[in-house]
C-alpha positions in Angstrom: -16.6 55.8 -134.1 -16.5 57.0 -137.1 -15.3 59.1 -140.2 -15.8 62.6 -140.9 -15.6 64.8 -143.5 -16.9 68.3 -144.6 -16.7 71.3 -146.7 -17.0 75.4 -145.8 -17.3 78.3 -148.1 -18.3 81.0 -146.5 -19.2 82.8 -149.8 -21.2 79.9 -150.8 -20.5 76.4 -151.8 -20.2 75.2 -155.6 -23.3 72.9 -156.7 -21.8 69.6 -157.1 -20.3 70.3 -153.7 -22.4 67.3 -151.9 -21.5 65.2 -155.1 -18.0 65.5 -154.4 -18.2 65.2 -150.8 -20.0 61.9 -150.5 -17.1 60.7 -152.7 -14.5 61.8 -149.7 -16.7 60.3 -147.6 -17.7 56.8 -149.1 -13.6 56.4 -149.8 -13.6 56.1 -145.2 -16.8 53.6 -145.3 -14.1 50.9 -143.4 -14.1 53.4 -140.2 -18.6 53.2 -140.6 -20.0 50.4 -142.3 -23.0 50.7 -140.0 -24.2 53.9 -141.0 -24.0 57.4 -143.2 -25.1 60.4 -142.8 -25.1 64.2 -144.8 -25.9 67.6 -144.0 -25.7 70.4 -146.2 -26.7 74.2 -146.6 -25.7 76.9 -149.0 -22.2 77.3 -146.7 -21.5 74.4 -145.4 -21.8 70.5 -145.6 -20.9 67.6 -143.4 -20.6 64.2 -143.9 -20.2 61.0 -141.6 -19.5 56.9 -141.7 -21.0 55.4 -138.5 -19.7 53.0 -136.5 -22.3 52.0 -134.3 -21.3 52.1 -130.5 -23.2 53.8 -128.3 -27.0 53.9 -128.7 -26.4 51.7 -131.9 -30.1 52.4 -133.3 -30.3 56.0 -132.6 -27.5 58.0 -133.3 -27.4 58.9 -136.7 -25.1 61.6 -137.7 -25.0 64.6 -138.2 -26.5 65.5 -135.0 -28.8 68.9 -134.9 -29.6 70.9 -132.2 -33.6 71.5 -131.4 -33.6 74.3 -134.1 -31.4 72.6 -136.6 -29.3 75.9 -137.1 -25.8 74.2 -135.4 -24.9 70.6 -136.3 -22.1 68.5 -135.1 -20.3 65.5 -137.1 -18.1 63.5 -134.6 -15.5 60.7 -134.4 -14.7 59.1 -131.1 -15.9 58.6 -127.8 -16.5 60.7 -124.6 -16.3 58.9 -121.6 -18.3 61.7 -119.3 -20.4 62.3 -122.1 -23.6 61.4 -119.1 -22.4 64.0 -116.9 -22.1 66.5 -119.8 -26.1 65.5 -120.7 -27.1 66.1 -117.4 -25.4 69.7 -117.3 -27.1 70.3 -120.5 -30.6 69.0 -120.0 -29.8 71.2 -116.5 -29.4 74.0 -118.7 -33.3 73.6 -120.1 -31.6 71.4 -123.7 -33.8 69.2 -125.1 -32.4 65.5 -126.5 -33.7 63.0 -129.3 -30.6 60.7 -129.0 -28.7 58.6 -125.9 -25.7 59.0 -127.8 -22.6 61.2 -126.6 -22.5 62.8 -129.5 -26.0 64.8 -129.3 -24.4 66.0 -125.9 -21.2 68.3 -128.2 -23.7 70.5 -129.6 -25.9 71.4 -126.3 -22.4 71.5 -125.1 -21.3 74.2 -127.7 -24.4 76.6 -127.0 -23.7 76.8 -123.3 -19.7 77.2 -123.4 -18.6 78.3 -127.1 -15.2 76.8 -127.9 -14.5 76.2 -124.1 -16.8 73.0 -124.2 -13.6 71.3 -125.2 -12.2 71.6 -121.9 -14.5 69.2 -120.2 -14.6 66.5 -123.1 -12.9 63.3 -121.6 -12.3 61.2 -124.2 -10.5 60.6 -127.6 -12.3 62.6 -130.7 -12.4 64.7 -133.9 -15.4 67.2 -134.0 -16.9 69.5 -136.1 -19.0 71.7 -135.7 -21.1 74.0 -138.3 -22.6 77.0 -136.6 -25.0 78.4 -138.9 -25.9 81.3 -138.2 -22.7 82.8 -137.6 -21.4 80.8 -141.0 -18.3 79.4 -138.5 -17.0 75.9 -138.7 -14.8 74.6 -136.1 -12.5 71.4 -135.9 -11.4 70.0 -133.0 -8.8 67.3 -132.3 -8.2 65.3 -128.6 -5.6 66.2 -126.3 -3.1 63.6 -126.8 -3.9 63.2 -130.9 -5.8 59.6 -130.6 -8.3 60.4 -133.6 -7.3 61.6 -136.7 -8.2 65.1 -139.0 -6.7 66.2 -142.2 -7.5 69.7 -143.9 -6.4 71.8 -146.5 -7.9 74.6 -148.9 -9.2 74.1 -152.4 -8.3 76.3 -155.3 -12.0 78.7 -155.0 -11.0 78.7 -151.0 -13.5 76.0 -149.9 -11.8 74.4 -146.9 -12.4 71.0 -146.9 -11.2 68.2 -144.3 -11.3 64.7 -143.3 -10.4 61.6 -140.5 -8.4 60.3 -143.1 -6.2 61.6 -146.4 -7.3 59.0 -148.6 -10.6 60.0 -148.4 -9.6 64.3 -149.0 -7.3 62.5 -152.3 -10.6 61.4 -153.8 -12.0 65.0 -154.0 -11.3 65.9 -158.1 -9.6 69.6 -157.0 -7.0 68.0 -154.2 -3.8 67.5 -155.8 -1.8 64.1 -155.3 1.8 66.6 -155.2 4.7 65.2 -152.8 5.8 67.1 -149.9 9.7 67.0 -150.5 10.6 68.6 -146.6 7.8 66.2 -145.4 9.6 63.2 -147.4 12.8 64.3 -145.7 11.3 63.6 -142.6 9.5 60.7 -143.2 12.7 59.1 -144.0 14.1 60.4 -140.7 11.5 59.4 -138.3 10.1 56.6 -140.1 6.6 59.2 -140.1 5.8 62.8 -141.0 5.6 65.0 -137.9 2.2 67.0 -137.9 1.2 69.4 -138.8 3.0 68.4 -142.2 1.6 65.4 -144.6 3.4 63.8 -147.1 1.2 65.8 -149.6 1.8 69.1 -150.4 -1.0 71.3 -149.0 -2.8 68.9 -147.0 -2.2 69.6 -143.2 -3.0 67.5 -139.7 -4.7 69.4 -136.9 -2.4 69.4 -133.8 -3.4 67.4 -131.0 -5.1 69.8 -128.4 -6.0 72.4 -131.2 -9.0 73.4 -133.1 -9.3 75.0 -136.0 -12.1 78.4 -136.9 -13.6 79.1 -140.5 -15.3 82.1 -141.0 -15.6 85.1 -142.5 -12.0 86.2 -141.3 -10.6 83.5 -142.4 -8.8 80.3 -140.9 -6.4 79.9 -138.0 -6.1 77.5 -135.5 -5.6 77.6 -132.0 -4.2 75.7 -128.7 -7.1 74.7 -125.9 -4.7 72.2 -124.3 -0.9 71.0 -124.0 0.9 68.5 -121.7 2.1 69.8 -118.9 6.2 69.2 -119.2 7.2 72.2 -116.9 8.9 71.7 -113.6 6.9 68.8 -110.9 3.8 70.9 -109.1 4.8 68.5 -105.6 7.5 66.4 -104.4 6.6 63.0 -105.5 8.0 59.5 -103.7 8.1 56.3 -104.8 5.0 55.4 -103.1 2.7 58.0 -103.6 3.4 58.2 -107.5 2.6 54.4 -107.8 -0.3 55.2 -105.5 -1.8 57.9 -107.5 -1.5 56.2 -110.5 -3.3 53.0 -109.7 -6.0 55.2 -108.6 -6.3 57.2 -112.0 -5.7 54.1 -114.1 -8.0 52.0 -112.3 -11.0 55.1 -112.8 -9.9 55.5 -116.2 -10.3 52.0 -117.2 -13.6 51.9 -116.0 -15.0 54.7 -118.1 -13.3 53.1 -121.3 -15.1 50.0 -120.4 -18.6 51.5 -121.0 -19.8 50.1 -124.5 -23.2 48.9 -126.8 -21.6 46.6 -128.4 -18.9 43.5 -127.5 -15.7 44.6 -126.1 -12.1 43.0 -125.9 -9.0 43.3 -124.8 -5.3 43.6 -127.2 -2.5 41.6 -124.6 0.9 40.9 -125.4 1.8 39.7 -122.3 3.6 42.9 -121.4 3.4 45.3 -118.4 1.1 47.9 -120.1 -1.8 45.5 -121.6 -1.6 43.0 -118.9 -1.8 46.0 -116.0 -5.4 46.7 -119.0 -6.4 43.1 -118.2 -6.1 43.2 -114.8 -8.5 46.3 -114.1 -11.0 45.2 -116.7 -10.6 41.3 -115.6 -14.2 41.2 -113.5 -16.1 41.9 -117.2 -13.7 39.3 -118.7 -12.9 40.5 -121.8 -12.1 38.2 -124.4 -7.6 39.2 -125.1 -6.2 38.8 -128.0 -2.6 38.2 -129.1 -0.5 37.5 -132.2 2.6 35.9 -132.0 6.0 34.6 -134.4 7.8 31.6 -134.9 10.8 33.5 -134.4 11.1 33.5 -130.9 12.9 36.3 -129.7 9.8 38.2 -131.4 7.1 35.8 -129.9 4.7 37.0 -126.8 2.1 34.1 -126.9 3.7 32.7 -123.9 3.6 35.3 -121.3 0.1 36.8 -122.9 -1.3 33.5 -122.4 -0.1 33.2 -118.6 -1.9 36.6 -118.2 -5.1 35.5 -119.4 -4.8 32.4 -117.7 -4.3 34.2 -114.5 -7.1 36.6 -114.9 -9.9 34.0 -116.2 -9.8 35.5 -119.5 -10.7 33.9 -123.1 -7.5 33.9 -124.9 -7.3 34.1 -129.2 -4.1 33.9 -131.0 -2.7 33.6 -134.4 1.1 33.3 -135.6 1.9 35.9 -138.5 4.4 34.5 -140.7 5.8 36.0 -144.0 3.6 34.5 -146.3 1.0 36.1 -144.2 2.4 39.4 -144.9 2.9 38.9 -148.7 -1.2 38.5 -148.9 -1.7 41.6 -147.0 0.9 44.5 -147.7 -0.6 46.4 -150.2 -4.0 46.0 -148.1 -2.2 47.2 -145.0 -0.2 50.5 -147.2 -3.4 51.4 -148.4 -5.1 51.6 -145.4 -2.0 53.9 -143.2 -3.0 57.2 -145.5 0.7 58.3 -145.2 4.0 56.3 -145.5 4.6 54.5 -142.4 7.6 52.6 -141.6 6.9 51.0 -138.4 7.1 47.7 -139.4 4.7 47.2 -136.2 1.6 48.3 -138.2 1.9 44.7 -140.2 1.3 42.9 -136.7 -1.6 45.6 -135.8 -3.4 44.7 -139.0 -3.1 41.1 -137.8 -4.4 41.8 -134.3 -6.9 44.1 -135.2 -8.4 41.6 -137.6 -8.4 38.8 -134.8 -9.9 41.0 -132.6 -12.5 42.1 -135.1 -13.7 38.6 -135.3 -15.1 38.7 -132.3 -15.5 42.2 -131.0 -15.9 45.7 -132.2 -14.1 47.6 -129.7 -10.9 46.6 -127.7 -8.3 48.2 -124.9 -5.2 48.7 -125.5 -2.0 49.0 -123.4 -0.4 51.8 -126.1 1.0 55.1 -124.1 2.6 53.5 -121.0 6.0 53.6 -122.6 6.3 57.3 -123.6 4.2 58.5 -120.1 6.6 56.7 -117.7 9.7 56.1 -119.4 9.4 52.6 -120.9 11.9 52.3 -123.1 15.5 51.5 -122.4 16.3 54.3 -125.2 15.8 56.5 -122.3 18.2 55.2 -120.2 20.6 55.2 -122.9 20.7 58.8 -123.0 22.1 58.7 -119.6 24.8 56.9 -120.5 26.0 58.8 -123.5 26.5 61.5 -121.2 29.0 59.3 -119.8 30.2 57.5 -123.0 30.7 61.3 -124.7 33.3 62.3 -121.8 35.6 59.3 -122.3 38.3 60.1 -124.8 38.1 60.4 -128.6 41.0 57.9 -129.1 39.1 55.3 -126.9 36.0 55.7 -129.0 36.7 56.0 -132.0 40.1 53.7 -132.1 38.5 50.8 -129.7 35.3 50.9 -129.1 33.0 51.9 -131.7 35.9 49.4 -134.4 35.1 47.2 -132.3 30.9 47.2 -132.6 31.5 47.8 -136.5 33.3 44.1 -136.0 30.5 42.7 -134.2 28.4 39.4 -135.6 25.5 40.7 -137.3 22.4 39.2 -136.1 18.6 39.8 -137.5 16.9 39.1 -133.9 14.8 41.0 -132.0 16.4 44.0 -130.0 19.8 42.4 -130.2 23.2 43.4 -129.0 25.1 44.2 -132.1 21.8 46.2 -132.9 21.9 48.0 -130.0 25.6 48.7 -129.7 25.4 50.1 -133.3 22.5 52.2 -132.7 24.4 54.1 -130.0 27.6 54.8 -131.2 25.5 56.2 -134.3 24.3 59.0 -132.1 27.4 59.4 -130.1 28.4 63.2 -129.5 25.3 64.7 -131.1 22.8 66.8 -128.7 19.9 64.7 -127.2 17.0 65.4 -129.5 19.3 64.3 -132.7 20.6 61.3 -131.1 17.6 60.2 -130.2 16.1 60.8 -133.5 18.9 58.5 -134.8 18.5 56.4 -132.5 14.6 55.6 -133.1 14.4 56.1 -137.4 16.0 55.2 -140.2 18.3 57.5 -142.6 20.1 60.3 -140.7 22.1 63.2 -142.4 24.4 60.5 -143.4 22.5 58.3 -145.2 20.2 60.8 -146.5 23.3 62.0 -148.6 23.9 59.1 -150.5 20.1 58.5 -151.2 18.6 61.3 -152.1 19.1 62.4 -156.1 20.1 65.5 -156.7 16.7 66.9 -157.5 15.6 65.2 -154.1 18.7 67.7 -152.1 18.2 70.8 -153.8 14.3 70.2 -153.0 15.0 70.1 -149.7 18.0 71.8 -148.8 16.2 75.2 -147.2 13.9 73.1 -144.9 15.3 71.2 -142.5 13.3 71.1 -139.2 15.4 70.6 -136.5 13.9 67.9 -133.5 15.0 70.7 -130.8 12.4 72.6 -131.9 9.5 70.5 -130.6 10.9 69.7 -127.0 9.5 72.2 -124.8 10.6 70.8 -120.9 13.2 72.9 -119.0 16.2 72.6 -120.1 17.0 71.8 -116.5 15.1 68.7 -116.0 16.5 65.4 -117.2 17.2 64.5 -120.6 15.2 61.4 -120.2 12.3 63.8 -119.7 13.2 66.4 -121.9 12.9 62.7 -124.8 9.6 61.9 -123.2 8.5 65.1 -123.6 9.6 64.8 -127.5 8.2 61.1 -128.0 5.0 62.5 -126.1 4.6 65.2 -128.9 5.9 63.6 -132.0 6.0 59.8 -132.2 3.2 58.7 -129.3 0.5 60.6 -132.1 2.2 60.5 -135.2 3.3 57.3 -135.5 1.6 54.8 -132.7 -1.4 56.1 -132.8 -1.7 56.7 -136.3 -0.4 53.2 -137.0 -3.4 52.0 -134.4 -5.9 54.2 -135.8 -5.7 52.9 -139.5 -4.7 49.3 -139.0 -7.9 48.9 -136.3 -10.0 51.3 -138.4 -9.3 49.3 -141.7 -11.4 46.3 -139.7 -14.1 48.3 -138.0 -12.6 48.3 -134.9 -12.5 51.1 -132.2 -9.2 50.6 -130.2 -9.4 52.5 -126.9 -6.4 53.5 -124.7 -6.8 53.8 -121.6 -3.3 54.8 -120.6 -3.9 58.4 -122.7 -6.4 59.1 -120.4 -5.9 63.0 -120.0 -5.9 62.9 -116.5 -3.1 60.4 -116.4 -1.3 62.2 -119.2 -1.3 65.1 -116.2 0.0 63.1 -113.9 2.9 61.8 -115.7 3.8 64.7 -116.9 4.5 66.0 -114.1 6.5 63.3 -112.7 10.6 63.3 -112.4 12.3 61.2 -114.9 14.3 59.7 -112.0 11.1 58.3 -110.6 10.8 56.1 -113.3 14.4 55.1 -114.4 15.7 54.0 -111.3 18.2 51.2 -110.6 18.8 50.6 -114.3 15.4 49.7 -115.1 12.5 51.8 -116.9 8.8 52.3 -115.5 9.8 52.0 -111.9 6.7 53.9 -110.8 3.9 51.9 -113.1 5.7 48.7 -111.9 5.2 49.6 -108.5 1.6 50.6 -108.5 1.4 47.3 -110.1 2.4 44.8 -107.5 -0.4 42.3 -106.4 -2.5 43.6 -109.4 -0.4 41.3 -112.0 2.0 38.3 -111.9 5.0 38.5 -110.8 6.8 37.2 -113.5 5.5 39.8 -115.7 6.3 42.4 -113.0 9.8 41.8 -113.6 9.6 41.3 -117.6 12.0 43.6 -119.5 10.6 45.8 -122.3 10.6 43.4 -125.5 9.0 46.1 -127.7 6.1 45.2 -130.4 8.3 44.6 -133.3 8.4 41.7 -135.9 11.3 39.8 -137.5 11.5 41.8 -140.7 15.5 41.7 -141.2 14.9 38.0 -141.7 12.3 38.3 -143.7 13.8 40.9 -145.9 16.5 38.4 -146.8 13.6 35.5 -147.0 10.7 35.5 -148.5 9.9 39.1 -148.8 13.1 39.2 -150.9 11.4 38.8 -154.5 8.8 41.6 -154.0 11.7 44.0 -152.4 13.6 43.6 -154.8 11.0 44.0 -157.4 9.6 47.1 -155.2 14.0 48.7 -155.1 14.5 47.8 -158.8 16.4 50.6 -160.3 13.8 50.7 -163.2 11.5 51.3 -161.1 12.6 53.8 -158.9 13.8 56.0 -162.1 9.6 57.0 -162.4 10.1 59.2 -159.9 13.8 60.1 -159.8 14.3 60.5 -155.8 16.7 57.9 -154.9 20.2 57.3 -156.0 19.8 53.5 -157.4 23.1 52.8 -157.0 22.8 53.5 -153.5 19.9 51.4 -152.9 21.0 48.1 -154.3 24.2 48.3 -151.9 21.8 48.4 -149.1 20.0 45.2 -150.5 23.6 43.4 -151.3 24.9 44.6 -148.0 21.6 43.3 -146.4 21.6 40.0 -148.2 24.6 39.3 -147.6 24.7 39.3 -143.7 27.3 42.2 -144.1 24.8 44.5 -142.5 21.4 44.6 -140.6 19.7 47.5 -143.2 16.5 46.4 -142.3 15.0 49.8 -140.6 16.3 51.4 -143.9 15.1 49.4 -146.6 11.7 48.9 -144.9 11.5 52.6 -144.8 12.1 52.6 -148.2 9.9 49.7 -149.2 7.2 51.0 -147.2 7.4 54.4 -149.2 7.4 53.2 -152.7 4.1 50.9 -151.7 2.6 53.6 -150.3 4.0 56.2 -153.9 2.4 53.7 -156.1 -1.0 52.9 -154.2 -1.4 57.2 -153.4 0.7 59.3 -156.6 1.8 57.4 -159.1 
């Protein structure tokens, strides 16, 4: 795993380009603490910080072809690199290392841009073709590894693995994008290709970028096939196929020349990875909380014991969070309102104390219908058919009078979320259920200046949904999550928090063969009898303990609601104080103070709203102040 960066100007780089690029590269040393590399010619410069995983001693980057006219900088892992290397050798190419990276430059020579079709793995890469003065940037199919880019005032293209690297370049303007902020407040993350900084973009998953004398352009080389199912699956046939695909993926993801472990929650997906990786005896790592409704150490311990795995745990306390909060936010690049980023920070730190690589169960919920939200969309259709007076005068007033709980996924939380999205189109409803600030809250939160700045560009979630409308609404929402929440929240969180500690996290569920398979399954197979992930549960029968198979979805959450009323209260009160908010003038401070009073007084659970604001304010002071 690495950090990559670079600059390209087909008219020629300025004299100080290397000096500026080194600042970008070395701002990402946490991603690659083992080695640093640089290539430069008259038109391009590539930089790399390397975390050594494959061919530890010999994998210095950037790596050229035989005549040193084509160079590659690479972040990630290619799991089928041995077969690709054999193909290139059979065609006459000579190798000087044992890394997966070197295969890429020769495959590019053999196949051009279409070499991306043959890659199996997670990656962000840059290839400089000097004779053609042509740069190729590419990102893996699902968006596991990040890649940011932007144009400098002198028409130089600048790119890097992290936004914080780009911001170290003196010509990059640190200007907030108000439309991206608008999206962040709704989703708790900024959907690609936007970033929170105006003029900087994320390369979309499954896309590549070309920069040459004709300009800069992006193209898609792969997309999730969310069309009609290509065959008639039964539960048994789907479970059998999935079990084989996951077994194969885990075996490929276990390849490593450095110590490897497992992130274990005790949930279905990480337990599946544990079952299939158990013959290699990876150590397992789990975090826990004193708050019982959030704690999963007991089931994780049972899974580890069942498979004979060495098990390491750490418990997170509110004081622990206060100690690392600024570090975690700084690692995020962009504001991220997903509170599980803090848990991921501690889990990554624990794992990195013993291993360099860890397998994770991330991605299974988005592929196989693991969130209760998908079931709720079906219930919403029935709810919306109730007479208006029953909904508006009976059910909804009762829900608003429920006692407020701070427990994980409490009934009052789920019920209030459900009625919040009632009557809306499915994509809007989904965004409100999953996110933070809806249109009503934004109207009260935004200052007049921010209201004016965002009035012309409200991105509708429906524009992202590509699944045919004839399919189940759950299919459509799973397609939405695979394109937005998965890469821009979940995978971004895991990448930034793990790489902050120099830990490489691999996600076997997101092997593209599994993604393609899952996208072809109807939701009716995965959501049956009021239960989620029925295909996965059937596939894992006999592999994981029976009590794990029957566990409901718990989620990787944190007791933020309680902590905001307790030990984190002074910090949040200070960060959201009117005098501090006045520095940027984005919010209505009276509304923010109202949210605080209502949450502290126990009248409402505003944890998602307050945490989303708190994370933005902490990020803003670190990056843009």
